[in-house]
C-alpha positions in Angstrom: -1.4 -18.4 9.3 -0.9 -14.9 8.1 -4.2 -13.1 7.9 -4.9 -9.7 6.1 -8.2 -8.0 6.6 -8.9 -5.4 3.9 -11.4 -2.7 4.7 -11.8 1.1 4.2 -14.2 3.8 3.3 -17.3 2.9 1.3 -16.8 2.5 -2.4 -13.0 3.0 -2.2 -12.2 -0.3 -4.0 -11.7 -2.7 -1.1 -12.4 -5.8 -3.2 -9.9 -4.7 -5.9 -7.2 -4.1 -3.3 -8.0 -7.4 -1.5 -7.6 -9.3 -4.8 -4.4 -7.5 -5.6 -3.0 -8.3 -2.2 -3.9 -12.0 -2.5 -2.2 -12.1 -5.9 0.9 -10.5 -4.6 1.1 -13.1 -1.8 0.6 -16.0 -4.3 3.4 -14.6 -6.5 5.8 -15.0 -3.6 5.0 -18.7 -3.4 2.4 -18.5 -0.6 -0.7 -20.6 -0.8 -3.3 -17.9 -0.6 -7.0 -17.9 -0.1 -9.0 -14.8 -1.0 -12.3 -14.8 0.9 -15.1 -12.5 0.1 -18.5 -12.0 1.7 -20.3 -9.9 -0.9 -23.3 -11.8 -2.4 -24.0 -9.3 -5.2 -21.6 -10.9 -7.7 -19.1 -8.1 -7.6 -16.1 -10.2 -6.6 -16.9 -12.8 -9.2 -17.1 -10.1 -11.9 -13.8 -8.6 -10.8 -12.0 -11.9 -10.8 -13.7 -13.2 -14.0 -15.1 -16.4 -12.4 -18.5 -18.0 -12.4 -21.1 -18.3 -9.6 -19.6 -20.1 -6.6 -20.6 -23.7 -6.0 -21.6 -25.1 -2.6 -19.4 -27.6 -0.8 -21.1 -31.0 -1.0 -22.0 -32.9 2.2 -24.1 -32.3 5.3 -24.8 -28.7 6.1 -23.4 -29.0 9.7 -20.1 -30.5 8.3 -19.5 -27.9 5.6 -17.0 -25.1 5.7 -18.7 -21.7 5.7 -17.5 -20.9 2.2 -18.0 -22.1 -1.3 -15.8 -24.4 -3.3 -12.5 -22.5 -3.7 -11.7 -21.6 -7.3 -8.0 -21.6 -8.4 -7.3 -18.2 -10.1 -3.6 -18.5 -10.6 -0.8 -20.8 -9.3 -1.1 -20.7 -5.5 -4.2 -18.4 -5.4 -7.7 -19.6 -4.7 -10.9 -17.5 -4.2 -14.1 -18.4 -2.3 -17.2 -16.7 -0.9 -18.7 -17.0 2.5 -22.1 -18.8 2.0 -24.1 -17.1 4.7 -27.5 -18.7 3.9 -26.3 -22.2 3.8 -24.2 -21.8 6.9 -27.1 -20.3 8.8 -29.5 -23.1 7.8 -26.9 -25.7 8.9 -26.2 -24.1 12.3 -29.9 -23.4 13.2 -30.9 -27.0 12.2 -28.1 -28.4 14.4 -29.2 -26.1 17.3 -32.7 -27.4 17.0 -31.5 -30.9 17.2 -29.6 -30.2 20.4 -32.6 -28.4 22.0 -35.3 -30.8 20.9 -36.1 -31.5 24.5 -36.9 -27.9 25.3 -38.8 -27.5 22.0 -40.9 -30.5 23.0 -41.5 -29.0 26.4 -42.7 -25.8 24.8 -44.8 -27.6 22.2 -42.9 -26.0 19.4 -42.5 -27.4 15.9 -39.0 -27.4 14.6 -38.3 -25.4 11.4 -37.3 -27.2 8.2 -34.0 -26.2 6.7 -35.7 -25.4 3.4 -37.8 -22.7 5.0 -35.0 -21.0 6.8 -33.6 -17.6 5.6 -30.6 -15.9 7.0 -31.5 -13.1 9.4 -30.0 -9.6 9.2 -26.6 -9.5 10.9 -25.9 -13.2 10.4 -23.3 -12.2 7.8 -21.0 -11.0 10.5 -21.2 -14.3 12.5 -20.6 -16.3 9.3 -17.6 -14.2 8.4 -16.1 -14.7 11.9 -16.8 -18.4 11.7 -14.9 -18.4 8.4 -11.9 -16.7 10.0 -11.8 -19.4 12.6 -12.3 -22.3 10.1 -9.4 -21.1 7.9 -7.0 -21.5 10.8 -8.0 -25.0 11.7 -7.0 -26.8 8.5 -4.5 -29.6 9.0 -0.8 -28.7 8.3 0.0 -29.1 4.6 -3.6 -29.0 3.5 -4.5 -25.4 4.3 -3.2 -21.9 3.2 -0.3 -19.8 4.2 -2.1 -16.5 3.8 -5.7 -15.6 4.2 -6.9 -12.3 2.6 -10.4 -11.3 3.6 -12.5 -8.7 1.7 -14.2 -7.1 4.7 -17.2 -4.7 4.9 -16.7 -0.9 5.1 -14.6 0.2 8.1 -17.3 1.0 10.6 -18.9 -2.4 10.1 -15.5 -4.1 10.2 -14.7 -2.5 13.6 -18.0 -3.6 15.0 -17.5 -7.1 13.6 -14.0 -7.5 15.1 -15.3 -6.3 18.4 -18.1 -8.9 18.4 -16.3 -11.9 19.9 -15.1 -10.0 23.0 -18.6 -8.5 23.5 -20.4 -11.8 23.1 -18.1 -13.5 25.5 -18.7 -10.8 28.0 -22.5 -11.3 27.6 -22.2 -15.0 28.1 -20.1 -14.6 31.3 -22.8 -12.2 32.7 -25.8 -14.4 31.7 -24.2 -17.8 32.5 -21.5 -17.2 35.2 -19.4 -20.1 36.2 -21.0 -20.5 39.6 -24.5 -20.8 38.0 -23.3 -23.4 35.6 -22.0 -25.4 38.5 -25.7 -26.0 39.6 -26.3 -28.1 36.5 -25.8 -31.2 38.5 -29.0 -30.4 40.4 -31.2 -30.4 37.3 -32.3 -34.1 37.6 -33.5 -33.5 41.1 -35.2 -30.2 40.2 -37.0 -32.0 37.3 -38.4 -34.5 39.7 -39.6 -31.8 42.1 -41.1 -29.7 39.4 -42.7 -32.6 37.6 -41.6 -31.4 34.2 -38.4 -32.1 32.3 -35.6 -29.5 32.6 -33.8 -28.0 29.6 -31.6 -30.5 27.9 -27.9 -30.8 28.8 -27.1 -30.1 25.2 -28.3 -26.5 25.5 -25.8 -25.8 28.2 -23.1 -27.6 26.2 -24.0 -25.3 23.3 -23.3 -22.2 25.4 -19.9 -23.7 26.3 -19.2 -24.5 22.7 -20.0 -20.9 21.7 -17.6 -19.6 24.4 -14.8 -21.8 23.0 -15.5 -20.7 19.4 -15.6 -17.1 20.3 -12.4 -17.3 22.3 -10.7 -19.0 19.3 -12.0 -16.2 16.9 -10.8 -13.6 19.3 -7.4 -15.3 19.4 -7.2 -15.0 15.6 -8.1 -11.3 15.7 -5.6 -10.5 18.5 -2.7 -12.5 16.9 0.3 -10.6 15.6 -0.2 -12.4 12.3 -3.5 -10.6 11.7 -3.3 -7.1 10.3 -5.6 -4.6 8.6 -5.1 -2.8 5.3 -7.2 0.4 5.0 -8.3 1.5 1.5 -9.3 5.1 0.8 -9.9 7.2 -2.2 -8.2 10.4 -1.1 -10.6 13.3 -0.6 -11.8 15.7 2.1 -14.8 13.6 3.1 -12.9 10.3 3.2 -10.3 11.8 5.5 -12.7 12.2 8.4 -14.1 8.7 7.9 -10.6 7.2 7.9 -9.7 9.0 11.1 -12.8 7.6 12.8 -12.0 4.1 11.5 -8.4 4.4 12.8 -9.6 5.3 16.2 -12.0 2.4 16.3 -9.4 -0.1 15.2 -6.9 1.2 17.8 -9.6 1.0 20.5 -9.9 -2.7 19.8 -6.2 -3.3 19.4 -6.2 -4.0 15.7 -2.9 -3.4 13.9 -3.0 -1.4 10.6 -0.1 -2.5 8.4 -0.8 -0.1 5.4 -3.0 2.6 4.0 -3.8 2.1 0.3 -4.6 5.4 -1.5 -6.7 4.1 -4.4 -7.8 5.5 -7.8 -5.3 8.4 -8.0 -5.8 10.6 -11.0 -3.0 11.6 -13.3 -1.1 14.8 -12.3 0.2 17.5 -14.6 -2.8 17.4 -16.9 -3.7 20.3 -19.1 -7.5 19.6 -18.6 -8.6 22.2 -16.0 -11.5 19.9 -14.8 -9.3 16.9 -14.3 -6.5 19.1 -12.9 -8.9 20.4 -10.2 -9.9 16.9 -9.2 -6.3 15.7 -9.2 -5.2 18.7 -7.1 -7.8 17.9 -4.5 -6.7 14.3 -4.4 -3.0 15.4 -4.0 -3.9 17.7 -1.1 -5.7 14.8 0.6 -2.8 12.5 -0.2 -0.4 14.9 1.5 -2.6 14.8 4.6 -2.5 11.0 4.6 1.3 11.0 4.6 1.3 13.5 7.5 -1.1 11.5 9.6 0.2 8.0 8.9 3.7 7.9 7.7 6.3 6.8 8.6 4.7 4.6 11.3 2.3 3.1 8.7 3.3 3.1 5.1 1.0 4.8 2.5 0.8 3.0 -0.8 -0.5 4.6 -4.0 -2.6 2.9 -6.7 -3.5 4.8 -9.9 -6.9 5.1 -11.4 -7.2 2.4 -14.1 -9.5 4.4 -16.3 -11.9 1.5 -16.3 -13.3 -1.2 -14.0 -10.7 -4.1 -13.6 -11.8 -7.5 -14.9 -9.7 -10.6 -14.3 -6.1 -10.9 -13.2 -4.7 -9.5 -16.5 -1.0 -9.4 -17.4 1.4 -6.7 -16.2 2.6 -4.3 -18.9 5.5 -1.7 -18.8 4.7 1.7 -17.3 4.1 4.3 -19.9 5.7 7.8 -19.5 3.4 10.4 -18.2 2.7 13.2 -20.6 3.9 15.7 -18.1 7.3 14.1 -17.9 8.3 15.6 -21.3 7.4 19.0 -20.0 8.0 18.8 -16.2 6.3 21.2 -13.8 8.3 22.7 -11.0 6.8 21.7 -7.5 5.4 24.4 -5.3 8.1 25.4 -2.7 5.6 25.0 0.1 5.1 21.3 -0.7 7.0 18.9 1.5 6.5 15.1 1.2 8.3 12.1 2.7 11.2 11.3 0.5 10.1 7.7 -0.2 7.7 7.1 -1.9 6.8 10.5 -3.3 3.1 11.3 -3.2 1.7 11.3 -6.7 4.1 8.7 -8.0 1.3 6.1 -8.1 -0.7 8.3 -10.4 2.0 8.2 -13.1 1.8 4.5 -13.7 -0.5 3.0 -16.3 -1.4 -0.6 -15.2 -3.5 -3.0 -17.2 -5.2 -4.7 -14.3 -4.9 -6.6 -11.0 -1.5 -8.0 -12.1 0.0 -4.5 -12.1 -1.8 -3.4 -8.9 -0.4 -6.5 -7.1 3.1 -5.1 -7.4 2.0 -1.7 -6.0 0.1 -3.0 -3.0 2.8 -5.6 -2.2 2.5 -8.9 -0.4 2.0 -9.0 3.4 5.2 -9.3 5.4 5.8 -12.4 7.5 4.7 -12.1 11.1 4.7 -14.5 14.0 1.4 -16.2 14.8 1.3 -15.4 18.5 -0.8 -13.2 20.8 0.1 -9.5 20.2 1.5 -7.5 23.1 -1.0 -5.5 25.1 -1.1 -1.9 23.7 -2.3 -0.5 27.1 0.5 0.3 29.5 0.5 1.5 33.1 3.2 4.1 34.0 4.1 4.4 37.7 4.3 8.1 38.7 3.6 7.6 42.4 6.9 9.0 43.5 6.7 12.2 41.3 2.9 12.9 41.0 1.2 10.4 43.3 -0.7 8.8 40.4 -0.6 5.8 38.2 -1.0 6.6 34.5 -2.9 4.3 32.2 -1.9 5.0 28.6 -4.2 3.9 25.7 -3.2 4.5 22.1 -6.1 6.1 20.2 -4.7 7.8 17.1 -7.4 9.6 15.1 -9.7 10.1 18.1 -11.5 13.4 18.5 -11.7 14.8 22.0 -15.2 16.0 21.4 -16.4 12.4 20.6 -14.6 10.6 23.4 -16.1 9.6 26.7 -15.0 7.5 29.7 -17.1 5.9 32.4 -15.7 4.0 35.4 -17.9 1.0 36.3 -16.6 -1.1 39.2 -13.4 -2.8 37.9 -14.0 -1.7 34.3 -13.4 1.4 32.2 -16.0 2.0 29.5 -14.4 3.8 26.6 -16.5 5.3 23.8 -14.8 6.8 20.7 -17.3 8.2 18.2 -19.6 5.2 17.4 -17.3 2.6 18.9 -17.5 1.3 22.4 -15.4 -1.0 24.5 -15.5 -2.2 28.1 -11.9 -2.6 29.4 -11.1 -4.6 32.5 -8.8 -2.6 34.8 -5.4 -3.9 35.6 -5.3 -5.2 39.2 -3.3 -2.2 40.5 -5.8 0.3 39.1 -8.8 -1.4 40.7 -7.6 -0.1 44.1 -7.5 3.5 42.7 -10.0 6.2 41.9 -10.0 8.1 38.5 -8.6 11.6 39.1 -8.5 12.8 35.5 -7.9 12.0 31.8 -6.5 13.7 28.7 -6.0 13.1 25.0 -2.6 14.2 23.7 -0.8 13.2 20.5 -3.0 10.2 19.9 -2.7 8.8 23.4 -5.5 8.7 26.0 -3.9 9.1 29.4 -6.1 8.3 32.4 -4.8 9.2 35.8 -5.5 7.0 38.8 -5.0 8.0 42.4 -4.6 5.2 45.0 -7.5 4.8 47.3 -6.2 5.0 50.9 -8.8 2.5 52.1 -7.8 -0.1 49.5 -4.1 0.7 48.8 -1.6 -1.4 50.7 -0.1 0.5 53.5 3.6 0.7 54.0 5.1 -0.8 57.2 
């Protein structure tokens, strides 16, 4: 399945771009599901649909989203139902651990009194990502478009499966789990019942589920679209988000410059705002293009509502009295920055053509972006190269811990296992150049294989 995660800076119009992306995919004949997590009613108001309905059946058997609503041929929309999913999962967990609860003298909680805890939204959204991939062939969707939280929260969410799996391996290592066969004997010696087998099975189930979600995130078929309203403050936030996504190996397929104001206006107030946007838009092109396309969406002049119908573009007032460009301006030839501000769309139907449908990608594990370069003959070192575009040298730190390298980029953090060859080396230096973190490793004479 093709999966597109739409995120960006706060208030930049992520939900609008996600809906337009889903509509564009459906127009190309792809069965598309638009999945949102906002519970404030904004997605429903944008799409012009009513309050989502719960899926009937037992809580533990339900999918973690509402009943999908068909918006257009080939396009459905649903919302992640965090509260209901949390109640079902916690009730099922209590059923599995009833032996331990009895041992502690605890009274199980009723489903009606359970309320989702802060942070559960992230777990529910990851569960939804996994559930969408497991539909039987012919009954599911071809494209999944997810309206994600703001970029910092999205990076933390996408990093969560790997982090939780690491915690499970540290707390319940394989050699410790092998001792489960001794629990009946230990229970007789202690004179009290030991924790139920189902609790250990739950940990194993979590490991399998987390591995499956991580597989979805790391697939070539999963990409990110970054939405930004061009401006000086948004530029720094977008650079930080880019570094965080790169740190966790997430692939950005497009940057969407949203709500571009008209250019060439005679109104000095509007012209100043538009000029500021165009300066920021030029920076976007310089930082991202041509490796990552930058797509422009004009300001609608109002909040979109419903899918709408496309209408012909109206000529911009400035086209009848063209303005000569400043000689210092240099933009990529295609598309020209500011072109998006000259269209006059009616709603999501017009925006769908501008954002474009996601390109087909194979659903297979993506290639490892980290590479080891052998420079032993020239410099006596091995060079581990890590792509970190957007990273700031002042907000970057490295710590070697045993066979791991802990990389911190601004607020983002990742523990990377070292390749086998680098584990027999010591870190001799590091540098950040042209968006690449290059860590130098010198072979340890006591550990490195000696030549005969």
